[in-house]
Backbone as CSV, one residue per row, in Angstrom:
resi,resn,N_x,N_y,N_z,CA_x,CA_y,CA_z,C_x,C_y,C_z
1,MET,-221.461,111.223,-212.104,-222.316,110.039,-213.512,-222.449,109.123,-212.715
2,LYS,-224.001,108.297,-212.909,-223.919,106.982,-211.991,-223.654,106.231,-213.272
3,ILE,-223.239,104.828,-213.120,-223.704,103.967,-213.972,-224.111,102.260,-213.038
4,TYR,-224.928,101.587,-213.918,-225.703,101.019,-213.596,-225.763,99.300,-214.611
5,GLU,-225.044,98.008,-213.987,-225.054,97.451,-215.117,-226.161,96.245,-214.360
6,LEU,-226.332,95.386,-215.747,-227.620,94.862,-215.623,-226.617,93.144,-215.949
7,LYS,-226.794,92.381,-215.079,-226.256,91.116,-215.505,-227.741,90.207,-215.578
8,ILE,-227.912,89.331,-216.900,-228.678,88.675,-216.946,-228.553,87.323,-217.391
9,ILE,-228.950,86.387,-216.465,-228.597,84.978,-216.400,-229.723,84.289,-217.664
10,LEU,-229.106,83.639,-218.280,-229.961,83.247,-219.188,-229.208,81.683,-219.346
11,LYS,-229.934,80.859,-220.393,-229.984,79.197,-220.990,-230.335,79.507,-222.069
12,LEU,-229.409,79.180,-223.223,-229.481,79.373,-224.934,-230.747,78.436,-225.080
13,ASN,-231.353,78.604,-226.355,-232.253,77.461,-226.499,-231.632,77.023,-227.690
14,LYS,-231.205,77.784,-228.613,-230.066,76.867,-229.192,-228.964,77.309,-229.881
15,ASP,-227.748,76.550,-230.497,-226.587,76.580,-230.248,-226.197,78.366,-231.350
16,LEU,-225.154,78.734,-230.941,-225.311,80.411,-231.449,-223.552,79.794,-231.947
17,LEU,-223.643,80.166,-233.134,-222.020,80.630,-233.792,-221.224,81.830,-232.904
18,LEU,-219.797,82.029,-232.533,-219.821,83.118,-232.548,-219.852,83.799,-233.668
19,LYS,-219.342,83.501,-234.739,-219.191,84.865,-235.578,-220.810,85.479,-235.894
20,ASP,-222.048,84.281,-235.453,-223.162,85.065,-235.602,-224.167,86.301,-234.601
21,TYR,-222.889,85.820,-233.514,-223.062,86.913,-232.258,-223.849,87.878,-232.077
22,ILE,-223.514,89.048,-233.248,-224.223,90.398,-232.932,-225.742,90.259,-233.769
23,SER,-225.722,89.549,-234.743,-226.977,89.269,-235.342,-228.107,88.585,-233.902
24,PHE,-227.506,87.697,-233.157,-228.271,87.444,-232.235,-228.312,88.175,-231.413
25,ILE,-227.893,89.404,-230.920,-227.693,90.372,-229.776,-228.754,91.228,-230.392
26,SER,-228.620,91.388,-231.546,-229.323,92.590,-232.051,-231.430,91.930,-232.083
27,GLU,-231.402,90.845,-232.587,-232.331,90.600,-233.160,-233.342,90.384,-231.407
28,ASN,-232.585,90.013,-230.303,-233.071,89.567,-229.094,-233.302,90.748,-228.083
29,ILE,-232.279,91.808,-228.222,-232.402,93.064,-227.248,-233.557,94.038,-228.067
30,ASN,-233.504,93.907,-229.566,-234.669,94.484,-229.977,-236.133,93.497,-229.595
31,TYR,-236.299,92.669,-229.423,-237.668,91.874,-228.770,-237.399,92.153,-227.061
32,ILE,-236.385,92.663,-226.455,-236.534,93.563,-224.833,-236.688,94.534,-225.071
33,PHE,-236.494,95.711,-225.375,-237.076,96.562,-225.687,-238.276,97.174,-226.240
34,TYR,-238.687,96.418,-226.682,-240.427,96.570,-228.026,-241.284,95.970,-226.497
35,ASN,-240.877,95.511,-225.715,-241.797,95.343,-224.301,-241.604,96.783,-223.235
36,SER,-241.123,97.833,-223.981,-240.971,98.937,-222.882,-241.195,100.445,-224.143
37,ILE,-241.948,101.114,-224.030,-242.437,102.103,-224.810,-240.922,102.789,-224.493
38,ILE,-240.502,103.385,-223.399,-239.611,103.908,-222.953,-238.282,103.437,-223.770
39,LEU,-237.971,102.428,-223.577,-236.940,101.581,-224.690,-237.181,102.014,-226.236
40,ARG,-238.540,101.223,-225.985,-238.417,101.319,-227.831,-238.092,103.171,-228.261
41,ALA,-238.518,104.052,-227.808,-238.243,105.075,-228.195,-236.973,105.258,-228.492
42,ILE,-235.738,105.139,-227.097,-234.536,105.526,-227.030,-234.046,104.534,-228.646
43,HIS,-234.483,103.182,-228.470,-233.797,102.368,-229.442,-233.797,102.964,-230.980
44,GLU,-234.999,103.403,-231.107,-235.322,103.999,-232.237,-234.696,105.226,-232.902
45,LYS,-234.525,105.994,-231.718,-233.990,107.314,-232.272,-232.602,107.070,-232.620
46,LYS,-232.115,107.832,-233.684,-231.268,108.171,-234.504,-229.824,108.687,-233.049
47,GLY,-228.913,107.982,-233.271,-228.052,108.709,-232.941,-227.037,108.334,-231.899
48,PHE,-226.665,108.528,-230.565,-225.549,107.906,-229.753,-226.849,107.130,-228.572
49,LYS,-226.444,105.857,-227.997,-227.231,105.401,-227.405,-226.344,105.543,-225.748
50,PRO,-227.499,105.949,-224.621,-227.212,105.679,-223.531,-226.846,104.697,-222.712
51,TYR,-226.580,104.020,-223.472,-226.112,102.189,-223.057,-225.433,101.785,-223.765
52,VAL,-224.989,100.735,-223.403,-223.765,99.385,-224.086,-224.128,97.976,-223.894
53,VAL,-224.119,97.100,-224.960,-224.631,95.924,-224.533,-223.223,95.056,-224.580
54,GLY,-223.040,94.148,-223.868,-221.761,93.390,-223.738,-221.965,91.851,-224.579
55,SER,-221.327,91.278,-224.474,-221.268,89.756,-224.736,-221.348,88.994,-223.629
56,ILE,-222.107,87.608,-224.552,-222.258,86.740,-223.898,-221.025,85.689,-222.838
57,TYR,-221.364,85.529,-221.752,-220.132,85.038,-220.722,-220.336,83.823,-220.486
58,PRO,-219.695,82.569,-220.399,-217.919,82.775,-220.417,-217.918,82.600,-222.587
59,VAL,-216.744,83.414,-222.631,-216.916,83.178,-224.115,-216.330,82.060,-224.812
60,ALA,-217.150,81.730,-226.054,-217.287,80.578,-226.767,-216.011,80.937,-227.653
61,THR,-214.667,80.422,-227.048,-213.314,80.638,-227.755,-212.783,79.304,-228.340
62,LYS,-213.284,78.711,-227.597,-212.571,77.038,-228.558,-213.413,76.532,-229.215
63,LEU,-214.375,76.193,-229.200,-215.286,75.850,-230.022,-215.816,76.907,-230.599
64,LYS,-216.047,78.241,-230.714,-216.121,79.120,-231.953,-217.772,78.972,-231.453
65,LYS,-218.397,78.492,-230.735,-219.704,78.739,-230.685,-220.104,78.334,-229.141
66,TYR,-221.577,79.171,-228.937,-222.107,78.717,-227.399,-223.192,77.880,-227.886
67,GLN,-223.198,76.714,-226.512,-223.831,75.598,-226.951,-225.060,75.469,-226.103
68,LYS,-226.285,75.076,-226.734,-227.696,74.880,-226.306,-227.576,74.437,-224.978
69,ASP,-228.770,74.940,-224.144,-229.263,74.508,-222.737,-227.679,74.844,-221.820
70,ARG,-226.663,75.268,-222.240,-225.699,75.836,-221.452,-226.391,77.287,-220.664
71,VAL,-226.022,77.510,-219.584,-226.074,78.896,-218.533,-225.131,79.961,-219.118
72,TYR,-225.068,81.324,-219.587,-224.506,82.258,-219.754,-225.190,83.519,-219.109
73,THR,-224.216,84.479,-218.934,-224.601,85.890,-218.576,-224.208,86.846,-219.505
74,LEU,-225.253,87.973,-219.967,-225.051,88.649,-220.839,-225.101,90.026,-219.549
75,THR,-224.564,90.716,-219.780,-224.096,92.568,-219.170,-224.351,93.265,-220.505
76,LEU,-225.346,94.260,-219.505,-225.563,95.400,-220.598,-225.089,96.841,-219.230
77,ARG,-225.144,97.646,-219.753,-224.852,98.776,-218.908,-225.038,100.438,-219.484
78,THR,-225.357,101.080,-218.566,-226.433,102.215,-218.795,-225.681,103.218,-217.940
79,ILE,-226.054,104.381,-218.419,-225.698,106.061,-217.108,-227.538,106.426,-216.917
80,ALA,-228.555,106.060,-217.334,-229.524,106.181,-216.982,-230.074,105.057,-215.661
81,LYS,-230.623,105.230,-214.684,-231.161,105.073,-213.901,-232.808,104.034,-214.444
82,ASN,-233.682,105.379,-215.004,-234.669,104.832,-215.453,-234.388,103.396,-216.539
83,ILE,-233.237,103.796,-217.379,-233.377,103.002,-218.441,-232.807,101.375,-217.729
84,ALA,-232.122,101.207,-216.413,-231.914,100.140,-216.275,-232.765,99.656,-215.501
85,ASP,-233.715,100.237,-214.816,-235.202,100.120,-214.373,-236.051,99.381,-215.357
86,GLU,-235.952,100.048,-216.593,-237.142,99.086,-217.504,-236.262,98.216,-218.548
87,LEU,-235.409,98.254,-218.654,-234.659,96.859,-218.941,-234.858,95.816,-218.145
88,GLN,-234.428,95.956,-216.451,-235.017,94.778,-215.916,-236.361,94.478,-216.158
89,GLU,-237.488,95.438,-216.192,-238.969,94.932,-216.267,-239.014,94.072,-217.955
90,ALA,-238.414,94.826,-218.569,-238.715,94.844,-220.049,-238.270,93.180,-220.351
91,SER,-237.338,93.106,-219.533,-236.394,91.749,-219.647,-237.324,90.675,-219.429
92,ARG,-238.389,90.956,-217.923,-239.284,89.658,-217.220,-240.318,89.400,-218.359
93,LYS,-240.304,90.368,-218.947,-241.946,90.600,-219.645,-241.825,89.724,-221.204
94,ALA,-240.350,89.900,-222.050,-239.900,89.193,-223.172,-240.355,88.012,-223.224
95,THR,-240.979,87.837,-224.819,-240.685,86.625,-225.089,-240.408,86.073,-226.278
96,ASN,-240.685,85.203,-226.680,-240.085,84.513,-228.448,-238.631,84.980,-228.277
97,LEU,-237.696,84.591,-227.221,-235.946,84.852,-227.265,-235.461,83.711,-227.151
98,ASP,-234.265,83.733,-227.822,-233.714,82.332,-228.551,-233.031,82.099,-226.883
99,PHE,-233.396,82.431,-225.718,-232.443,81.889,-224.339,-233.645,82.018,-223.140
100,ASP,-233.945,81.307,-222.290,-234.885,81.572,-221.417,-233.932,82.602,-220.227
101,ILE,-234.577,83.460,-219.655,-233.769,84.253,-218.608,-234.357,83.925,-217.693
102,LEU,-233.102,83.427,-216.453,-233.489,82.475,-215.220,-233.100,83.286,-213.946
103,TYR,-232.535,84.810,-214.384,-233.048,85.636,-213.396,-232.236,87.121,-213.865
104,ILE,-232.027,88.244,-213.359,-231.208,89.307,-213.730,-231.058,89.963,-212.471
105,LYS,-229.555,90.579,-212.297,-228.900,91.246,-211.308,-228.410,92.461,-211.480
106,THR,-229.003,93.358,-210.716,-228.876,94.659,-211.160,-228.019,95.322,-209.952
107,ASN,-226.776,96.503,-210.411,-225.771,97.017,-209.110,-225.326,98.324,-210.321
108,GLU,-225.483,99.644,-209.130,-224.118,100.427,-209.353,-222.653,100.281,-209.470
109,LEU,-222.223,100.545,-210.586,-220.689,100.759,-210.528,-220.017,101.192,-209.843
110,LYS,-219.150,101.148,-208.839,-218.116,101.527,-208.667,-216.918,101.881,-208.875
111,ILE,-216.792,103.254,-209.384,-215.193,103.142,-210.682,-214.948,104.539,-209.845
112,GLY,-213.346,104.094,-209.468,-212.243,105.215,-209.022,-211.989,106.181,-210.190
113,HIS,-210.319,106.015,-209.827,-209.406,106.547,-210.774,-209.176,105.398,-212.072
114,ILE,-209.269,105.901,-213.508,-208.729,104.944,-213.938,-207.493,105.128,-214.816
115,ASP,-206.682,103.939,-214.481,-205.293,104.341,-215.231,-205.095,103.881,-216.621
116,SER,-206.205,102.755,-217.059,-206.453,102.185,-218.037,-207.382,101.693,-218.071
117,LEU,-207.865,101.235,-219.888,-209.280,99.511,-219.796,-208.686,99.724,-220.873
118,TYR,-209.465,97.918,-221.059,-209.639,97.011,-222.157,-211.234,97.130,-222.544
119,THR,-210.768,96.818,-224.186,-212.679,96.763,-224.662,-212.579,94.642,-224.286
120,ILE,-213.108,94.824,-223.550,-213.765,93.286,-223.126,-214.626,92.770,-224.302
121,THR,-215.588,93.724,-224.756,-215.620,93.378,-226.335,-215.291,94.103,-227.241
122,PRO,-214.739,93.634,-228.537,-214.313,94.473,-229.884,-214.739,95.886,-229.952
123,ALA,-214.185,96.990,-230.178,-214.592,98.301,-230.864,-214.491,98.509,-232.175
124,VAL,-215.468,99.142,-232.272,-216.076,99.480,-233.953,-215.332,101.136,-234.253
125,LEU,-214.741,101.256,-235.255,-214.363,102.506,-235.760,-214.810,102.949,-237.535
126,THR,-216.142,103.086,-237.820,-215.948,103.419,-239.651,-214.956,104.733,-239.747
127,ILE,-214.044,104.652,-241.062,-213.854,105.636,-241.367,-213.818,105.917,-243.337
128,THR,-213.671,107.365,-243.467,-214.170,107.421,-245.174,-212.908,107.299,-245.690
129,ASN,-212.856,106.611,-246.569,-211.406,106.839,-247.956,-211.659,108.406,-248.489
130,ASP,-210.290,108.790,-249.268,-210.436,109.612,-250.029,-211.596,109.709,-250.833
131,ASP,-211.933,108.323,-251.719,-212.485,108.311,-252.684,-214.056,107.932,-252.411
132,LYS,-214.349,108.447,-250.503,-215.176,109.037,-249.948,-216.132,107.504,-249.783
133,LYS,-215.840,106.473,-249.842,-216.215,105.226,-249.591,-216.107,104.988,-247.842
134,ILE,-216.538,104.282,-247.581,-216.817,104.093,-246.154,-216.264,103.228,-245.360
135,ARG,-215.471,102.698,-244.588,-214.882,101.190,-243.935,-214.489,101.014,-242.664
136,TYR,-214.335,100.068,-242.279,-213.973,99.940,-240.974,-212.330,99.878,-240.385
137,TRP,-211.772,100.567,-239.630,-210.407,100.798,-239.479,-210.257,99.494,-239.094
138,THR,-208.840,99.348,-239.546,-208.068,97.883,-238.959,-206.565,98.052,-238.699
139,ILE,-205.773,97.305,-238.312,-204.573,97.543,-237.578,-203.732,98.129,-238.193
140,GLU,-203.890,98.227,-239.944,-202.961,98.744,-240.838,-203.232,100.252,-240.770
141,ASP,-203.980,100.754,-240.437,-204.690,101.941,-240.208,-203.648,103.270,-239.207
142,ASP,-203.816,104.474,-239.336,-203.172,105.359,-238.506,-203.963,105.243,-237.129
143,LEU,-202.742,105.203,-235.955,-203.041,105.117,-234.642,-203.106,106.126,-234.480
144,LEU,-202.474,107.426,-234.450,-202.900,108.460,-234.590,-204.969,109.342,-234.382
145,LEU,-204.842,108.269,-235.403,-206.443,108.831,-236.170,-207.546,108.039,-234.893
146,LEU,-207.217,106.628,-234.880,-207.878,106.225,-234.228,-207.830,106.846,-232.254
147,GLN,-206.633,107.502,-232.213,-207.045,108.267,-230.729,-207.536,109.349,-230.767
148,LYS,-207.485,110.353,-231.874,-208.601,111.142,-232.367,-209.532,111.049,-231.996
149,ARG,-210.347,109.994,-232.669,-211.568,109.504,-233.044,-212.516,108.908,-231.748
150,ILE,-211.217,108.370,-230.785,-211.916,107.821,-229.110,-211.908,108.853,-228.336
151,ARG,-210.763,110.246,-228.671,-211.526,111.128,-227.736,-212.863,111.984,-228.776
152,ASP,-212.542,112.437,-229.665,-214.058,113.152,-229.938,-215.415,112.276,-229.830
153,ASN,-214.913,111.154,-230.285,-216.469,110.670,-230.179,-216.697,110.315,-228.635
154,LEU,-216.099,110.228,-227.312,-216.212,110.733,-226.133,-216.759,111.419,-225.922
155,GLU,-216.325,113.090,-225.985,-216.805,114.351,-226.002,-217.977,114.145,-226.472
156,LYS,-218.080,113.997,-227.782,-219.603,114.050,-228.139,-220.855,113.020,-227.409
157,LYS,-220.407,111.918,-227.389,-221.018,111.179,-226.337,-221.599,112.083,-224.911
158,TYR,-220.504,112.362,-224.149,-220.674,113.897,-223.194,-221.788,114.782,-223.445
159,LYS,-221.226,115.083,-224.530,-222.091,116.620,-225.051,-224.078,115.810,-224.967
160,GLU,-224.267,114.754,-225.853,-225.308,114.513,-226.335,-226.053,114.375,-224.720
161,PHE,-225.278,113.478,-223.610,-225.857,113.224,-222.341,-226.243,113.903,-221.165
162,PHE,-225.178,114.735,-221.265,-225.340,115.682,-220.155,-225.248,117.109,-220.661
163,LYS,-225.574,117.371,-221.925,-226.091,118.760,-222.210,-224.480,120.234,-221.716
164,LYS,-223.451,119.265,-221.948,-222.659,120.220,-221.781,-221.070,119.888,-222.610
165,SER,-220.587,120.899,-222.900,-218.955,120.548,-223.746,-217.676,120.434,-223.040
166,VAL,-217.640,119.760,-223.162,-216.274,119.488,-222.762,-214.862,119.467,-223.548
167,LYS,-213.949,119.442,-223.085,-212.900,119.245,-224.314,-211.257,118.795,-223.814
168,ALA,-210.995,117.475,-223.762,-210.080,116.783,-223.436,-208.980,116.958,-224.102
169,PRO,-207.638,116.780,-223.326,-206.838,117.255,-223.322,-206.317,116.645,-225.140
170,GLU,-205.159,117.005,-225.465,-204.522,116.083,-226.744,-204.010,114.796,-226.272
171,ASP,-203.273,114.810,-225.221,-202.909,113.686,-224.855,-203.416,112.825,-223.520
172,MET,-205.074,112.936,-223.714,-206.236,112.361,-223.031,-205.746,110.919,-222.815
173,ILE,-205.168,110.855,-224.079,-204.890,109.092,-224.298,-203.308,108.744,-224.265
174,ASN,-202.843,108.283,-223.074,-201.254,108.488,-222.870,-200.452,107.087,-223.684
175,PHE,-201.313,106.204,-223.688,-200.614,104.863,-224.492,-202.084,104.234,-225.071
176,LEU,-202.089,103.286,-225.994,-202.694,103.070,-226.731,-202.126,101.447,-227.344
177,SER,-202.863,100.369,-227.033,-202.262,98.973,-227.660,-203.486,98.251,-228.332
178,ILE,-203.136,97.634,-229.546,-203.908,96.851,-230.263,-203.748,95.079,-229.526
179,GLU,-204.431,94.729,-229.129,-204.248,93.747,-228.304,-204.984,92.049,-229.640
180,ASN,-205.448,92.662,-230.837,-205.420,91.351,-231.582,-204.451,91.540,-233.211
181,GLN,-204.188,90.306,-233.257,-203.022,90.273,-234.903,-203.604,90.527,-236.030
182,LYS,-205.043,89.906,-236.039,-205.766,90.754,-237.087,-207.475,90.801,-236.513
183,PRO,-208.402,91.877,-237.993,-209.464,91.879,-237.269,-210.708,91.079,-236.714
184,ILE,-211.269,90.938,-235.896,-212.416,90.209,-235.020,-213.386,90.548,-236.008
185,VAL,-213.695,89.574,-236.784,-215.029,89.716,-237.934,-216.357,88.971,-237.380
186,PHE,-217.518,89.912,-237.936,-218.596,88.825,-237.444,-219.954,89.036,-238.652
187,ASP,-220.643,88.630,-239.023,-221.727,88.641,-239.951,-222.283,89.247,-239.282
188,TYR,-223.067,90.235,-239.741,-224.408,90.798,-239.685,-224.993,91.690,-241.192
189,LYS,-226.154,91.464,-241.309,-227.132,91.714,-242.203,-226.477,91.744,-243.358
190,GLY,-225.957,90.610,-243.755,-225.701,89.876,-245.151,-224.122,90.863,-245.162
191,GLY,-223.465,91.569,-244.462,-221.951,91.886,-244.602,-221.054,91.795,-243.091
192,LYS,-219.833,92.038,-243.202,-219.322,91.890,-242.412,-218.891,93.240,-241.456
193,ILE,-218.424,92.880,-240.422,-218.185,94.164,-239.219,-216.512,93.728,-238.692
194,PHE,-216.099,94.309,-239.135,-214.380,94.369,-238.982,-214.445,95.370,-237.373
195,ALA,-213.511,94.522,-236.230,-213.589,95.154,-234.920,-212.155,94.463,-234.192
196,ASN,-211.774,95.494,-233.566,-210.224,94.895,-232.646,-210.575,95.669,-231.286
197,LYS,-209.754,94.857,-230.251,-209.736,94.750,-229.061,-208.430,95.921,-228.655
198,PHE,-208.723,96.924,-227.654,-207.651,98.170,-227.731,-207.103,97.793,-225.884
199,LYS,-205.865,98.039,-225.603,-206.229,98.690,-224.382,-205.900,100.501,-224.346
200,ILE,-206.229,100.879,-223.271,-205.694,102.673,-223.703,-205.424,103.107,-222.335
201,GLY,-204.277,103.392,-222.316,-204.368,104.347,-220.971,-204.690,105.907,-221.389
202,PHE,-205.123,106.307,-219.638,-205.817,107.530,-219.760,-204.812,108.563,-218.899
203,ASN,-205.233,109.607,-219.114,-204.601,111.077,-218.470,-205.543,111.301,-217.293
204,SER,-204.346,111.673,-216.075,-205.315,111.950,-215.178,-205.821,113.339,-214.327
205,ASP,-205.840,114.294,-215.303,-206.791,115.271,-215.189,-208.470,114.976,-215.569
206,GLU,-208.859,116.047,-214.976,-210.543,116.000,-214.849,-210.871,115.667,-216.128
207,ILE,-211.276,115.901,-217.133,-211.987,115.782,-218.319,-211.432,114.728,-218.633
208,SER,-210.150,113.840,-219.016,-209.873,112.482,-219.270,-210.206,111.564,-217.926
209,GLN,-210.630,111.569,-217.668,-211.225,110.700,-215.875,-212.339,110.698,-216.398
210,LYS,-213.268,112.205,-216.450,-214.646,111.823,-216.738,-215.290,111.362,-218.235
211,LEU,-214.135,111.282,-219.339,-214.902,110.709,-220.440,-214.108,108.868,-220.498
212,ALA,-213.452,108.863,-219.479,-212.924,107.310,-219.306,-213.991,106.746,-218.813
213,LYS,-214.652,107.110,-217.892,-215.835,106.791,-217.091,-216.983,106.825,-217.577
214,LEU,-217.124,107.290,-218.505,-218.527,107.763,-219.428,-218.575,106.521,-220.436
215,SER,-217.107,106.188,-220.862,-217.090,105.206,-221.719,-217.635,103.583,-220.812
216,PHE,-217.339,103.591,-219.772,-217.773,102.470,-218.769,-219.508,102.222,-219.113
217,GLY,-219.876,103.575,-219.466,-221.594,103.285,-219.273,-221.943,103.339,-220.409
218,VAL,-221.265,103.366,-221.413,-222.152,103.888,-222.777,-221.202,102.925,-224.307
219,GLY,-220.206,102.922,-223.515,-219.349,101.980,-224.947,-218.346,102.789,-225.205
220,LEU,-217.131,102.291,-226.265,-216.020,102.791,-226.590,-216.742,102.950,-228.133
221,LEU,-216.121,104.328,-228.563,-216.614,104.052,-230.354,-218.095,103.877,-230.713
222,GLU,-217.973,103.300,-231.799,-219.622,102.497,-232.709,-220.197,101.379,-232.145
223,LYS,-221.334,101.509,-232.660,-222.394,100.319,-232.411,-221.617,100.075,-231.265
224,ASN,-222.403,100.478,-230.164,-222.641,99.977,-228.485,-223.198,99.212,-228.719
225,SER,-224.752,99.525,-229.141,-226.076,98.962,-228.911,-226.164,97.365,-229.435
226,LEU,-224.973,97.113,-230.380,-224.913,95.851,-231.343,-223.831,95.039,-230.468
227,GLY,-223.286,95.325,-229.450,-222.228,94.549,-228.184,-220.798,94.781,-228.593
228,PHE,-220.771,96.347,-228.946,-219.388,96.269,-229.114,-218.580,97.540,-228.435
229,GLY,-217.477,97.541,-227.935,-217.236,98.586,-227.393,-217.230,98.509,-225.929
230,MET,-217.617,97.549,-224.944,-217.824,97.668,-223.732,-216.684,97.236,-223.241
231,VAL,-216.108,97.894,-221.978,-214.571,98.068,-221.468,-214.827,97.869,-219.716
232,VAL,-213.876,97.318,-219.549,-213.353,96.972,-218.419,-212.437,97.426,-217.494
233,ARG,-211.822,97.565,-216.211,-210.595,98.037,-216.020,-209.407,97.231,-216.427
234,GLY,-208.528,97.847,-217.065,-207.702,97.063,-217.539,-206.344,96.479,-216.128
235,LYS,-205.786,95.960,-216.856,-205.021,95.032,-216.135,-203.337,95.636,-216.119
236,GLY,-202.320,95.477,-214.839,-200.886,95.498,-215.290,-200.772,97.045,-216.173
């Protein structure tokens, strides 16, 4: 399994409120993808995406907004070399974006043993209530359910992308901590998305390590193409 990372160095053409970031990412990534027949087909296909979109860095935590004419970095990752190549080419062709692309850097990530990872962008999980209504998992909900859904999600992604089933051990995740005191809320299409940041420890067996590595390339849990669930190696 190979993981490719693109860093798009950009200059914003307008101010961007942090709460509007997801809508911003969705609109501009759509513009980029529609410059490639391959990317457009992948984007429009229902189901898991073989890529994950990160956040604009540095994060606008104090002002709660990204500023016009400032230079930022947008990170995307994928497990497919052709998608990395298409992304680079489509980004150069894209017009009508809310930012100017200054340059693009692409490299293959070298990932060894993973003790733990951290969601550098918040992760999203939807759950179904007893009344069949769908809502977002929050810190008041069941941690064991969260662990199971992380494991199940990565197993399904592995099967989708590699056409091979794997079964992780029940203790694939050996610790999980929630890094936020309350849900991180984003506006999107007239509604709200509730997300959380996690630190997750992984078992050292082969399957657990494969799935942990996969999360680097395609993201953790749901809505990865919208800028959720990008991970980095945990510290400490």
